[in-house]
MMTF fields as JSON, N, C-alpha, C and O atoms, coordinates in Angstrom:
{
  "mmtfVersion": "1.0.0",
  "mmtfProducer": "UNKNOWN",
  "numBonds": 311,
  "numAtoms": 312,
  "numGroups": 78,
  "numChains": 1,
  "numModels": 1,
  "chainsPerModel": [1],
  "groupsPerChain": [78],
  "chainIdList": ["A"],
  "bondAtomList": [4, 2, 8, 6, 12, 10, 16, 14, 20, 18, 24, 22, 28, 26, 32, 30, 36, 34, 40, 38, 44, 42, 48, 46, 52, 50, 56, 54, 60, 58, 64, 62, 68, 66, 72, 70, 76, 74, 80, 78, 84, 82, 88, 86, 92, 90, 96, 94, 100, 98, 104, 102, 108, 106, 112, 110, 116, 114, 120, 118, 124, 122, 128, 126, 132, 130, 136, 134, 140, 138, 144, 142, 148, 146, 152, 150, 156, 154, 160, 158, 164, 162, 168, 166, 172, 170, 176, 174, 180, 178, 184, 182, 188, 186, 192, 190, 196, 194, 200, 198, 204, 202, 208, 206, 212, 210, 216, 214, 220, 218, 224, 222, 228, 226, 232, 230, 236, 234, 240, 238, 244, 242, 248, 246, 252, 250, 256, 254, 260, 258, 264, 262, 268, 266, 272, 270, 276, 274, 280, 278, 284, 282, 288, 286, 292, 290, 296, 294, 300, 298, 304, 302, 308, 306],
  "bondOrderList": [1, 1, 1, 1, 1, 1, 1, 1, 1, 1, 1, 1, 1, 1, 1, 1, 1, 1, 1, 1, 1, 1, 1, 1, 1, 1, 1, 1, 1, 1, 1, 1, 1, 1, 1, 1, 1, 1, 1, 1, 1, 1, 1, 1, 1, 1, 1, 1, 1, 1, 1, 1, 1, 1, 1, 1, 1, 1, 1, 1, 1, 1, 1, 1, 1, 1, 1, 1, 1, 1, 1, 1, 1, 1, 1, 1, 1],
  "groupList": [{"groupName": "MET", "atomNameList": ["N", "CA", "C", "O"], "elementList": ["N", "C", "C", "O"], "formalChargeList": [0, 0, 0, 0], "bondAtomList": [1, 0, 2, 1, 3, 2], "bondOrderList": [1, 1, 2], "singleLetterCode": "M", "chemCompType": "L-PEPTIDE LINKING"}, {"groupName": "ARG", "atomNameList": ["N", "CA", "C", "O"], "elementList": ["N", "C", "C", "O"], "formalChargeList": [0, 0, 0, 0], "bondAtomList": [1, 0, 2, 1, 3, 2], "bondOrderList": [1, 1, 2], "singleLetterCode": "R", "chemCompType": "L-PEPTIDE LINKING"}, {"groupName": "SER", "atomNameList": ["N", "CA", "C", "O"], "elementList": ["N", "C", "C", "O"], "formalChargeList": [0, 0, 0, 0], "bondAtomList": [1, 0, 2, 1, 3, 2], "bondOrderList": [1, 1, 2], "singleLetterCode": "S", "chemCompType": "L-PEPTIDE LINKING"}, {"groupName": "PRO", "atomNameList": ["N", "CA", "C", "O"], "elementList": ["N", "C", "C", "O"], "formalChargeList": [0, 0, 0, 0], "bondAtomList": [1, 0, 2, 1, 3, 2], "bondOrderList": [1, 1, 2], "singleLetterCode": "P", "chemCompType": "L-PEPTIDE LINKING"}, {"groupName": "VAL", "atomNameList": ["N", "CA", "C", "O"], "elementList": ["N", "C", "C", "O"], "formalChargeList": [0, 0, 0, 0], "bondAtomList": [1, 0, 2, 1, 3, 2], "bondOrderList": [1, 1, 2], "singleLetterCode": "V", "chemCompType": "L-PEPTIDE LINKING"}, {"groupName": "HIS", "atomNameList": ["N", "CA", "C", "O"], "elementList": ["N", "C", "C", "O"], "formalChargeList": [0, 0, 0, 0], "bondAtomList": [1, 0, 2, 1, 3, 2], "bondOrderList": [1, 1, 2], "singleLetterCode": "H", "chemCompType": "L-PEPTIDE LINKING"}, {"groupName": "THR", "atomNameList": ["N", "CA", "C", "O"], "elementList": ["N", "C", "C", "O"], "formalChargeList": [0, 0, 0, 0], "bondAtomList": [1, 0, 2, 1, 3, 2], "bondOrderList": [1, 1, 2], "singleLetterCode": "T", "chemCompType": "L-PEPTIDE LINKING"}, {"groupName": "ASP", "atomNameList": ["N", "CA", "C", "O"], "elementList": ["N", "C", "C", "O"], "formalChargeList": [0, 0, 0, 0], "bondAtomList": [1, 0, 2, 1, 3, 2], "bondOrderList": [1, 1, 2], "singleLetterCode": "D", "chemCompType": "L-PEPTIDE LINKING"}, {"groupName": "ILE", "atomNameList": ["N", "CA", "C", "O"], "elementList": ["N", "C", "C", "O"], "formalChargeList": [0, 0, 0, 0], "bondAtomList": [1, 0, 2, 1, 3, 2], "bondOrderList": [1, 1, 2], "singleLetterCode": "I", "chemCompType": "L-PEPTIDE LINKING"}, {"groupName": "CYS", "atomNameList": ["N", "CA", "C", "O"], "elementList": ["N", "C", "C", "O"], "formalChargeList": [0, 0, 0, 0], "bondAtomList": [1, 0, 2, 1, 3, 2], "bondOrderList": [1, 1, 2], "singleLetterCode": "C", "chemCompType": "L-PEPTIDE LINKING"}, {"groupName": "GLU", "atomNameList": ["N", "CA", "C", "O"], "elementList": ["N", "C", "C", "O"], "formalChargeList": [0, 0, 0, 0], "bondAtomList": [1, 0, 2, 1, 3, 2], "bondOrderList": [1, 1, 2], "singleLetterCode": "E", "chemCompType": "L-PEPTIDE LINKING"}, {"groupName": "ALA", "atomNameList": ["N", "CA", "C", "O"], "elementList": ["N", "C", "C", "O"], "formalChargeList": [0, 0, 0, 0], "bondAtomList": [1, 0, 2, 1, 3, 2], "bondOrderList": [1, 1, 2], "singleLetterCode": "A", "chemCompType": "L-PEPTIDE LINKING"}, {"groupName": "GLY", "atomNameList": ["N", "CA", "C", "O"], "elementList": ["N", "C", "C", "O"], "formalChargeList": [0, 0, 0, 0], "bondAtomList": [1, 0, 2, 1, 3, 2], "bondOrderList": [1, 1, 2], "singleLetterCode": "G", "chemCompType": "PEPTIDE LINKING"}, {"groupName": "LEU", "atomNameList": ["N", "CA", "C", "O"], "elementList": ["N", "C", "C", "O"], "formalChargeList": [0, 0, 0, 0], "bondAtomList": [1, 0, 2, 1, 3, 2], "bondOrderList": [1, 1, 2], "singleLetterCode": "L", "chemCompType": "L-PEPTIDE LINKING"}, {"groupName": "GLN", "atomNameList": ["N", "CA", "C", "O"], "elementList": ["N", "C", "C", "O"], "formalChargeList": [0, 0, 0, 0], "bondAtomList": [1, 0, 2, 1, 3, 2], "bondOrderList": [1, 1, 2], "singleLetterCode": "Q", "chemCompType": "L-PEPTIDE LINKING"}, {"groupName": "TRP", "atomNameList": ["N", "CA", "C", "O"], "elementList": ["N", "C", "C", "O"], "formalChargeList": [0, 0, 0, 0], "bondAtomList": [1, 0, 2, 1, 3, 2], "bondOrderList": [1, 1, 2], "singleLetterCode": "W", "chemCompType": "L-PEPTIDE LINKING"}, {"groupName": "PHE", "atomNameList": ["N", "CA", "C", "O"], "elementList": ["N", "C", "C", "O"], "formalChargeList": [0, 0, 0, 0], "bondAtomList": [1, 0, 2, 1, 3, 2], "bondOrderList": [1, 1, 2], "singleLetterCode": "F", "chemCompType": "L-PEPTIDE LINKING"}, {"groupName": "LYS", "atomNameList": ["N", "CA", "C", "O"], "elementList": ["N", "C", "C", "O"], "formalChargeList": [0, 0, 0, 0], "bondAtomList": [1, 0, 2, 1, 3, 2], "bondOrderList": [1, 1, 2], "singleLetterCode": "K", "chemCompType": "L-PEPTIDE LINKING"}, {"groupName": "ASN", "atomNameList": ["N", "CA", "C", "O"], "elementList": ["N", "C", "C", "O"], "formalChargeList": [0, 0, 0, 0], "bondAtomList": [1, 0, 2, 1, 3, 2], "bondOrderList": [1, 1, 2], "singleLetterCode": "N", "chemCompType": "L-PEPTIDE LINKING"}],
  "groupTypeList": [0, 1, 2, 3, 4, 5, 6, 7, 3, 8, 9, 0, 10, 6, 3, 4, 0, 3, 10, 1, 1, 2, 11, 12, 13, 1, 2, 1, 13, 11, 7, 14, 11, 12, 10, 12, 4, 8, 2, 6, 11, 8, 11, 4, 13, 8, 0, 11, 13, 8, 12, 13, 2, 0, 15, 4, 11, 16, 17, 6, 4, 16, 7, 7, 11, 2, 6, 17, 8, 2, 7, 18, 4, 10, 14, 8, 12, 2],
  "groupIdList": [1, 2, 3, 4, 5, 6, 7, 8, 9, 10, 11, 12, 13, 14, 15, 16, 17, 18, 19, 20, 21, 22, 23, 24, 25, 26, 27, 28, 29, 30, 31, 32, 33, 34, 35, 36, 37, 38, 39, 40, 41, 42, 43, 44, 45, 46, 47, 48, 49, 50, 51, 52, 53, 54, 55, 56, 57, 58, 59, 60, 61, 62, 63, 64, 65, 66, 67, 68, 69, 70, 71, 72, 73, 74, 75, 76, 77, 78],
  "secStructList": [7, 7, 7, 7, 7, 7, 7, 7, 2, 2, 2, 2, 1, 7, 7, 7, 7, 2, 2, 2, 2, 2, 2, 2, 2, 2, 2, 2, 2, 2, 2, 6, 6, 6, 2, 2, 2, 2, 2, 2, 2, 2, 2, 2, 2, 2, 2, 2, 2, 2, 2, 2, 2, 2, 2, 2, 2, 2, 2, 2, 2, 2, 2, 2, 2, 2, 2, 2, 2, 2, 2, 2, 2, 2, 2, 2, 2, 7],
  "xCoordList": [102.616, 101.675, 102.265, 103.458, 101.404, 101.724, 101.791, 101.112, 102.658, 102.712, 101.469, 100.897, 101.083, 99.923, 100.086, 101.2, 99.157, 99.251, 98.932, 97.993, 99.738, 99.575, 98.869, 99.367, 97.716, 96.852, 96.863, 96.355, 97.453, 97.489, 98.395, 99.51, 97.955, 98.738, 100.116, 101.118, 100.172, 101.406, 102.514, 103.665, 102.168, 103.007, 103.424, 104.501, 102.582, 102.876, 103.701, 104.018, 104.079, 105.052, 106.391, 106.95, 106.887, 108.268, 109.327, 109.198, 110.329, 111.177, 112.074, 112.543, 112.261, 113.104, 114.319, 114.354, 115.492, 116.715, 117.045, 116.558, 117.824, 118.097, 118.638, 118.243, 119.506, 120.182, 119.021, 119.078, 118.131, 116.967, 116.143, 115.68, 115.937, 115.093, 115.786, 115.182, 117.129, 117.76, 117.829, 117.701, 118.033, 118.004, 116.624, 116.582, 115.553, 114.34, 114.076, 113.488, 114.639, 114.61, 115.379, 114.887, 116.56, 117.392, 116.71, 116.783, 116.012, 115.352, 114.228, 113.985, 113.546, 112.331, 112.797, 112.129, 113.989, 114.492, 115.128, 115.14, 115.637, 116.037, 114.983, 115.155, 113.807, 112.69, 112.084, 111.497, 112.273, 111.687, 112.726, 112.501, 113.892, 115.019, 114.676, 115.122, 113.845, 113.607, 112.221, 111.799, 111.494, 110.086, 110.162, 109.238, 111.072, 111.034, 111.301, 110.801, 112.187, 112.473, 111.298, 110.937, 110.704, 109.463, 108.327, 107.564, 108.158, 107.115, 107.301, 106.378, 108.597, 108.987, 108.797, 108.325, 109.136, 108.995, 107.425, 107.002, 106.665, 105.22, 104.636, 103.889, 105.043, 104.664, 105.144, 104.413, 106.399, 106.882, 106.084, 105.742, 105.769, 104.925, 103.624, 103.124, 102.961, 101.542, 101.656, 100.8, 102.695, 102.838, 103.08, 102.56, 103.794, 104.016, 102.719, 102.382, 102.048, 100.558, 99.761, 99.193, 99.711, 98.833, 99.367, 98.555, 100.662, 101.274, 100.817, 100.368, 100.978, 100.683, 99.199, 98.859, 98.326, 96.885, 96.659, 95.805, 97.326, 97.042, 97.706, 97.2, 98.735, 99.317, 98.342, 98.052, 97.846, 96.779, 95.615, 95.1, 95.128, 93.866, 94.213, 93.486, 95.31, 95.798, 95.838, 95.297, 96.477, 96.728, 95.419, 95.16, 94.557, 93.207, 92.418, 91.84, 92.388, 91.544, 92.223, 91.465, 93.397, 94.094, 94.056, 93.927, 94.161, 93.931, 92.624, 92.439, 91.572, 90.171, 89.93, 89.222, 90.481, 90.264, 91.071, 90.611, 92.192, 92.822, 92.077, 92.067, 91.414, 90.629, 89.494, 89.207, 88.79, 87.548, 87.993, 87.263, 89.069, 89.562, 89.814, 89.341, 90.588, 90.875, 89.599, 89.522, 88.592, 87.271, 86.626, 86.186, 86.561, 85.977, 86.658, 86.017, 88.078, 88.877, 88.606, 88.513, 88.479, 88.141, 86.851, 86.752, 85.738, 84.383, 84.429, 83.895, 85.049, 85.094, 85.833, 85.473, 86.903, 87.684, 87.08, 87.516, 86.099, 85.389, 84.135, 83.489],
  "yCoordList": [146.205, 145.245, 143.842, 143.576, 143.025, 141.66, 140.703, 140.814, 139.715, 138.627, 137.762, 137.728, 137.025, 136.223, 134.987, 134.467, 134.535, 133.48, 132.158, 132.104, 131.324, 129.984, 129.012, 128.668, 128.593, 127.594, 126.291, 125.304, 126.232, 124.939, 123.977, 124.358, 122.686, 121.733, 121.493, 121.376, 121.419, 121.269, 122.276, 121.898, 123.486, 124.536, 124.481, 124.98, 123.871, 123.833, 122.717, 122.634, 121.795, 120.709, 121.123, 122.097, 120.399, 120.78, 120.166, 119.033, 121.009, 120.58, 119.397, 119.457, 118.423, 117.291, 117.369, 117.642, 117.136, 117.221, 115.969, 114.905, 115.969, 114.898, 113.694, 112.56, 113.938, 112.842, 112.117, 110.888, 112.672, 112.13, 111.346, 110.261, 111.793, 111.014, 109.784, 108.715, 109.914, 108.691, 107.686, 106.508, 108.033, 107.148, 106.387, 105.22, 107.099, 106.506, 105.371, 104.301, 105.86, 104.938, 103.601, 102.482, 103.837, 102.58, 101.699, 100.471, 102.379, 101.499, 100.723, 99.55, 101.453, 100.801, 99.68, 98.655, 99.891, 98.815, 97.682, 96.558, 97.907, 96.798, 96.084, 94.874, 96.625, 95.897, 94.952, 93.916, 95.4, 94.513, 93.699, 93.223, 93.487, 92.764, 91.315, 90.819, 90.656, 89.201, 88.993, 87.85, 90.082, 89.777, 89.143, 88.388, 89.308, 88.54, 87.049, 86.267, 86.731, 85.38, 84.714, 83.605, 85.328, 84.609, 84.495, 83.531, 85.562, 85.359, 84.305, 83.597, 84.198, 83.156, 81.748, 80.842, 81.562, 80.298, 79.972, 78.857, 80.879, 80.687, 80.182, 79.207, 80.934, 80.554, 79.167, 78.413, 78.779, 77.447, 76.394, 75.376, 76.721, 75.644, 75.481, 74.359, 76.652, 76.556, 75.748, 74.906, 75.979, 75.245, 73.781, 72.926, 73.447, 72.062, 71.419, 70.31, 72.107, 71.494, 71.226, 70.147, 72.271, 72.116, 70.944, 70.17, 70.761, 69.632, 68.315, 67.404, 68.289, 67.011, 66.666, 65.529, 67.654, 67.368, 66.944, 66.068, 67.44, 66.984, 65.606, 64.821, 65.31, 63.859, 62.899, 61.832, 63.292, 62.352, 62.209, 61.094, 63.182, 63.128, 62.26, 61.315, 62.554, 61.809, 60.276, 59.429, 60.018, 58.523, 57.933, 56.828, 58.541, 57.997, 57.745, 56.67, 58.727, 58.522, 57.278, 56.413, 57.167, 56.176, 54.774, 53.723, 54.801, 53.46, 52.99, 51.801, 53.902, 53.422, 53.054, 52.1, 53.763, 53.293, 52.031, 51.209, 51.841, 50.45, 49.344, 48.257, 49.562, 48.516, 48.143, 46.979, 49.281, 48.915, 48.303, 47.441, 48.628, 48.065, 46.571, 45.673, 46.316, 44.936, 44.036, 42.908, 44.645, 43.988, 43.679, 42.55, 44.601, 44.482, 43.346, 42.505, 43.455, 42.44, 41.082, 40.144, 40.911, 39.579, 39.106, 37.936, 39.974, 39.646, 39.198, 38.13, 39.947, 39.503, 38.205, 37.428, 38.001, 36.719, 35.431, 34.298, 35.714, 34.477, 34.089, 33.125],
  "zCoordList": [112.794, 112.316, 112.751, 112.61, 113.255, 113.713, 112.619, 111.598, 112.855, 111.746, 112.019, 113.109, 110.862, 110.996, 111.968, 112.032, 112.65, 113.72, 112.71, 111.916, 112.891, 112.176, 113.114, 114.186, 112.679, 113.442, 112.737, 113.269, 111.488, 110.749, 111.469, 111.825, 111.714, 112.554, 111.895, 112.6, 110.543, 110.023, 110.366, 110.585, 110.405, 110.69, 112.17, 112.495, 113.132, 114.449, 114.942, 116.128, 113.986, 114.261, 114.641, 114.137, 115.506, 115.931, 114.835, 114.373, 114.501, 113.371, 113.954, 115.091, 113.181, 113.45, 112.821, 111.621, 113.552, 113.046, 112.173, 112.556, 111.03, 110.249, 110.962, 110.692, 111.833, 112.632, 113.476, 113.525, 114.044, 114.739, 113.752, 114.103, 112.605, 111.552, 111.163, 111.086, 110.898, 110.601, 111.597, 111.264, 112.879, 113.95, 114.131, 114.519, 113.836, 113.85, 112.73, 112.89, 111.608, 110.375, 110.741, 110.591, 111.207, 111.664, 112.629, 112.565, 113.571, 114.59, 113.948, 114.229, 113.056, 112.296, 111.406, 111.266, 110.784, 109.901, 110.659, 110.157, 111.795, 112.643, 113.156, 113.302, 113.497, 114.042, 112.982, 113.293, 111.628, 110.514, 109.87, 108.757, 110.496, 109.927, 109.502, 108.467, 110.374, 109.969, 109.371, 109.193, 109.053, 108.387, 107.123, 106.822, 106.347, 105.085, 105.054, 104.246, 106.074, 106.329, 106.957, 106.563, 107.89, 108.486, 107.582, 107.654, 106.613, 105.643, 104.676, 104.274, 104.276, 103.339, 103.963, 103.276, 105.179, 105.826, 105.989, 105.686, 106.428, 106.377, 105.037, 104.962, 103.976, 102.563, 102.225, 101.583, 102.65, 102.418, 102.996, 102.395, 104.339, 105.182, 104.563, 104.479, 104.067, 103.391, 102.136, 101.863, 101.359, 100.057, 100.395, 99.678, 101.384, 101.749, 102.148, 101.734, 102.916, 103.399, 102.202, 102.028, 101.317, 100.061, 99.248, 98.741, 99.089, 98.393, 98.929, 98.233, 100.292, 101.028, 100.831, 100.505, 101.032, 100.747, 99.425, 99.283, 98.269, 97.005, 96.789, 95.988, 97.422, 97.373, 98.005, 97.465, 99.148, 99.818, 98.983, 98.902, 98.351, 97.458, 96.292, 95.985, 95.631, 94.45, 94.791, 94.08, 95.856, 96.27, 96.583, 96.108, 97.331, 97.627, 96.327, 96.161, 95.403, 94.118, 93.344, 92.905, 93.184, 92.396, 93.173, 92.544, 94.409, 95.213, 94.996, 94.736, 95.084, 94.895, 93.357, 93.034, 92.567, 91.117, 90.824, 90.032, 91.39, 91.255, 91.805, 91.229, 92.95, 93.479, 92.669, 92.388, 92.264, 91.368, 90.082, 89.592, 89.488, 88.073, 88.44, 87.744, 89.577, 89.871, 90.039, 89.553, 90.78, 90.931, 89.602, 89.382, 88.754, 87.472, 86.565, 85.935, 86.597, 85.884, 86.412, 85.62, 87.627, 88.322, 87.859, 87.491, 87.834, 87.417, 86.063, 85.764, 85.157, 83.763, 83.481, 82.598, 84.285, 84.036, 84.698, 84.492, 85.46, 86.09, 85.424, 85.836]
}
């Protein structure tokens, strides 16, 4: 009697030795070594741009309000 033929793709994979698996893992980790630093730098730049735009908006609003208040005070005083 013959043994059953496996046609399942999982059974047909070639076995990988543990040392080959760890070498692949090391190379993948080495490829991603700077990813955290780069992502953090991008996040810091985005936050800086948001802060800058908020400061510009704040300054514009209060400069405009200051001008209007000064004009109203001058009108009341004259």
